[in-house]
C-alpha positions as CSV (number, residue, x, y, z in Angstrom):
1,M,29.6,-2.6,-27.0
2,A,29.2,-2.0,-23.3
3,G,25.6,-1.3,-22.2
4,R,24.7,1.8,-20.4
5,A,24.8,1.6,-16.6
6,F,21.3,1.5,-15.1
7,W,22.4,1.9,-11.5
8,K,25.2,3.9,-9.9
9,G,26.2,4.0,-6.2
10,Y,28.9,2.8,-3.8
11,L,30.5,-0.5,-2.9
12,K,31.3,-0.4,0.9
13,L,33.3,-2.8,3.0
14,S,33.7,-1.5,6.6
15,L,35.6,1.9,6.0
16,V,36.6,1.1,2.4
17,T,34.2,2.7,-0.1
18,C,34.4,3.1,-3.9
19,P,31.9,4.4,-6.5
20,V,30.5,1.6,-8.8
21,A,28.3,1.3,-11.8
22,M,26.0,-1.7,-12.5
23,T,24.5,-3.1,-15.7
24,P,22.4,-6.1,-16.3
25,A,24.5,-9.0,-17.6
26,T,21.7,-10.3,-19.8
27,S,19.5,-8.5,-22.3
28,E,16.3,-9.3,-24.2
29,S,16.4,-6.3,-26.4
30,E,17.1,-8.5,-29.5
31,K,14.1,-10.6,-29.0
32,V,11.3,-10.4,-31.5
33,R,8.3,-8.6,-29.9
34,F,4.8,-8.1,-31.1
35,H,2.1,-5.4,-30.6
36,T,-1.5,-6.5,-30.2
37,L,-3.6,-4.8,-32.9
38,S,-7.2,-4.6,-33.7
39,R,-7.8,-6.8,-36.7
40,A,-10.6,-4.4,-38.0
41,T,-8.6,-1.1,-37.9
42,G,-5.0,-2.2,-37.6
43,A,-4.6,0.2,-34.6
44,R,-2.8,-0.9,-31.4
45,V,-4.9,-2.2,-28.5
46,V,-4.3,-0.4,-25.2
47,S,-5.0,-1.7,-21.7
48,E,-6.3,0.2,-18.6
49,Y,-7.3,-0.5,-15.1
50,V,-11.0,-0.6,-14.5
51,D,-13.2,-0.9,-11.4
52,S,-14.3,-4.5,-11.2
53,V,-17.7,-3.4,-9.8
54,T,-18.6,-0.3,-11.8
55,G,-16.5,-1.0,-14.9
56,D,-15.3,2.6,-14.8
57,P,-11.6,3.4,-15.6
58,V,-9.5,4.1,-12.5
59,E,-7.1,7.0,-12.7
60,R,-3.5,6.5,-11.6
61,E,-3.8,8.8,-8.6
62,D,-6.8,6.7,-7.4
63,E,-5.0,3.4,-7.3
64,V,-3.9,2.0,-4.0
65,K,-2.2,-1.2,-2.9
66,G,-4.3,-3.7,-1.0
67,Y,-3.4,-6.9,0.9
68,P,-6.3,-9.5,0.9
69,R,-7.5,-10.6,4.3
70,G,-10.8,-12.1,3.1
71,E,-13.1,-12.2,0.1
72,D,-13.6,-8.6,-1.1
73,D,-11.8,-7.4,2.1
74,H,-8.4,-5.8,1.9
75,V,-5.9,-3.9,4.1
76,L,-5.1,-0.7,2.2
77,L,-1.5,0.5,2.2
78,E,-0.4,3.9,1.0
79,D,2.9,4.4,-1.0
80,E,4.4,6.4,1.9
81,E,3.8,3.5,4.3
82,L,5.4,1.0,1.9
83,D,8.4,3.4,1.4
84,A,8.9,3.5,5.2
85,V,9.7,-0.2,5.5
86,A,12.3,-0.1,2.7
87,L,16.1,0.3,3.2
88,D,17.2,3.7,4.3
89,T,19.7,3.9,1.5
90,T,19.2,2.5,-1.9
91,H,22.6,3.4,-3.4
92,T,25.1,1.7,-1.2
93,I,26.1,-2.0,-1.4
94,D,27.3,-2.5,2.1
95,V,28.9,-5.9,2.3
96,E,28.3,-7.0,5.9
97,M,28.9,-10.7,5.6
98,F,30.6,-13.4,3.5
99,A,30.0,-17.0,2.7
100,P,32.0,-19.8,1.0
101,A,31.2,-19.5,-2.8
102,D,30.4,-23.2,-3.1
103,S,27.9,-23.1,-0.2
104,V,25.3,-21.1,-2.1
105,G,23.2,-23.4,-4.3
106,W,22.6,-22.4,-7.9
107,I,18.8,-22.4,-7.3
108,W,19.2,-19.2,-5.2
109,Y,20.8,-17.2,-8.0
110,D,18.3,-15.0,-9.8
111,K,19.5,-12.2,-12.1
112,P,23.2,-11.4,-12.9
113,H,24.6,-7.9,-13.2
114,Y,28.1,-6.6,-14.1
115,L,29.6,-4.4,-11.4
116,V,32.6,-2.1,-12.3
117,P,34.4,0.8,-10.6
118,D,32.9,4.1,-11.7
119,D,36.1,6.2,-11.6
120,K,39.9,5.7,-11.7
121,V,40.3,6.8,-8.0
122,G,38.0,4.0,-6.8
123,E,39.7,1.2,-8.9
124,E,42.2,0.2,-6.3
125,A,39.6,-0.2,-3.5
126,F,37.4,-2.2,-5.9
127,S,40.2,-4.5,-7.0
128,V,41.3,-5.1,-3.4
129,I,37.8,-6.2,-2.4
130,R,37.5,-8.4,-5.6
131,E,40.9,-10.1,-5.2
132,A,40.4,-10.7,-1.5
133,M,37.1,-12.6,-2.2
134,A,38.7,-14.6,-5.0
135,A,41.7,-15.5,-2.9
136,T,39.6,-16.7,0.0
137,G,36.9,-18.4,-2.1
138,M,34.2,-16.2,-0.6
139,V,31.2,-14.3,-2.0
140,G,29.8,-11.2,-0.4
141,I,26.2,-10.9,0.8
142,S,24.4,-7.6,1.0
143,R,21.0,-6.0,0.6
144,L,19.9,-3.5,-2.1
145,V,16.8,-2.0,-3.5
146,L,16.5,-3.1,-7.2
147,Y,13.5,-3.3,-9.5
148,R,11.5,-1.5,-6.8
149,R,12.0,-4.2,-4.2
150,E,14.5,-4.8,-1.4
151,R,16.6,-7.8,-2.3
152,A,19.5,-9.9,-0.9
153,V,22.4,-9.7,-3.4
154,L,25.5,-11.8,-3.8
155,L,28.8,-10.4,-5.1
156,E,31.0,-12.9,-7.0
157,P,34.5,-12.0,-8.2
158,R,34.7,-12.7,-12.0
159,G,37.9,-11.8,-14.0
160,K,38.5,-8.0,-13.7
161,G,35.1,-7.3,-12.3
162,I,32.4,-8.5,-10.0
163,V,29.1,-10.2,-10.9
164,L,26.3,-9.1,-8.6
165,W,23.5,-11.6,-8.5
166,T,20.0,-10.8,-7.1
167,L,19.0,-13.8,-4.9
168,R,15.6,-15.4,-4.7
169,Y,13.6,-14.9,-1.6
170,G,13.4,-17.7,0.9
171,D,9.7,-18.3,0.2
172,E,10.4,-18.7,-3.5
173,V,12.5,-21.8,-3.3
174,R,10.7,-25.0,-2.7
175,D,12.1,-27.7,-0.5
176,P,13.7,-30.4,-2.8
177,E,12.9,-33.1,-0.2
178,D,9.2,-32.7,-1.1
179,Y,10.1,-33.9,-4.6
180,F,13.2,-36.0,-4.3
181,G,12.7,-37.5,-0.8
182,G,10.7,-40.5,-1.9
183,L,13.0,-41.5,-4.8
184,E,14.9,-44.8,-4.5
185,T,18.5,-44.4,-3.3
186,D,19.8,-47.8,-4.7
187,K,22.8,-47.5,-7.0
188,P,22.1,-48.3,-10.7
189,D,23.5,-51.3,-12.4
190,P,27.3,-50.7,-13.0
191,K,26.9,-52.0,-16.6
192,L,24.2,-49.5,-17.3
193,M,26.4,-46.8,-15.7
194,T,29.3,-47.7,-18.0
195,L,27.1,-47.5,-21.1
196,V,25.5,-44.1,-20.1
197,T,29.0,-42.7,-19.3
198,S,30.2,-43.8,-22.7
199,L,27.1,-42.1,-24.3
200,I,27.9,-38.9,-22.4
201,E,31.5,-39.0,-23.5
202,E,30.4,-39.4,-27.2
203,R,28.2,-36.3,-26.9
204,T,30.6,-34.1,-24.9
205,K,31.7,-30.9,-26.7
206,P,33.3,-27.6,-25.6
207,W,30.8,-25.1,-24.3
208,S,29.7,-22.5,-26.9
209,P,27.0,-19.9,-26.8
210,K,25.7,-21.4,-30.0
211,M,24.4,-24.3,-27.9
212,V,21.7,-22.0,-26.6
213,D,20.7,-20.3,-29.8
214,D,17.0,-19.6,-30.2
215,P,15.8,-21.4,-33.4
216,V,12.3,-20.0,-33.0
217,Q,13.7,-16.5,-33.0
218,A,15.5,-17.2,-36.3
219,R,12.3,-18.7,-37.9
220,L,10.3,-15.7,-36.7
221,L,12.7,-13.3,-38.4
222,E,12.5,-15.4,-41.6
223,L,8.7,-15.3,-41.4
224,I,8.6,-11.5,-40.9
225,A,11.0,-10.9,-43.8
226,S,8.9,-13.1,-46.0
227,R,5.7,-11.3,-45.0
228,K,7.4,-7.9,-45.7
229,K,7.9,-9.2,-49.3
230,G,4.2,-10.1,-49.5
231,R,4.7,-13.8,-49.3
232,K,2.5,-16.1,-47.3
233,T,3.9,-19.1,-45.5
234,K,2.2,-22.5,-45.1
235,P,1.2,-23.5,-41.6
236,K,3.6,-26.0,-40.0
237,A,2.5,-29.6,-40.3
238,K,1.6,-31.1,-36.9
239,A,4.2,-33.6,-35.7
240,E,2.9,-37.1,-35.4
241,E,2.7,-38.6,-31.9
242,P,4.9,-41.6,-31.4
243,A,2.9,-44.8,-31.6
244,E,2.3,-46.8,-28.5
245,T,4.0,-50.2,-28.9
246,G,3.0,-51.7,-25.6
247,K,6.4,-53.4,-25.5
248,V,8.7,-53.3,-22.5
249,I,12.0,-51.8,-23.8
250,S,15.3,-53.1,-22.3
251,I,17.4,-50.2,-21.1
252,M,20.5,-52.2,-21.8
253,D,19.4,-52.8,-25.5
254,A,18.4,-49.1,-25.9
255,L,21.7,-47.9,-24.6
256,R,23.7,-50.3,-26.8
257,K,21.7,-49.2,-29.9
258,S,22.3,-45.5,-28.9
259,L,26.0,-46.0,-28.6
260,A,26.2,-47.9,-31.9
261,K,24.3,-45.0,-33.6
262,E,26.6,-42.4,-32.1
263,S,29.7,-44.2,-33.1
264,G,28.4,-45.0,-36.6
265,G,27.5,-41.3,-37.1
266,K,31.1,-40.2,-36.2
267,R,32.6,-42.8,-38.6
């Protein structure tokens, strides 16, 4: 069942405009969630903002944003000032540039959303924009206010619709050279490569959403069902740490044993 649209506005490319609706492509509504309760009374625990000096509660109208410039020293910014630097329009996805789809690294992709036309009249304009991007191998880049922040967004044609991805900010992505730059660049032993490739082939299966099922979620639901019936469960035994052997393991021997185990299991 299609989720309810949480954002409605317009998709615009030059003089071509069409109304669109957007819905998050992922959901956590089925996740098991807990409330924090008082063990003594069973009542829910609530949180509130308090003054760190006086300890008194701070009312919502007395809260203000502050940018730290030193210890206990802040630049205060009012909501009106913050609103003034945001986009003039928050309900138009104005696609002003395009980039080759394979030039945007996966690490920049943040949250996916489904974008669809919001009326029959706009379907033709929507489909023309979508098909033109697909035919040229391009993705659209725009800016939009989502989740109370201005964000760069990427529009990717997908089937009959468009997936809109929020993109990570530039200062959120760390330079991989800081981590990978010092690694050895020598090619591995071809014999080892052959064995690892065989191991990968043995374990290759068609993709299925079941590969990313949450086993903890299933066990939590079992635990909750059990407690509803008044049963108590035993605490899980602690897994034993692997013993330190002190032996140097041959990668070649380990791979051969792994392949033998994989093949034996299939037989």
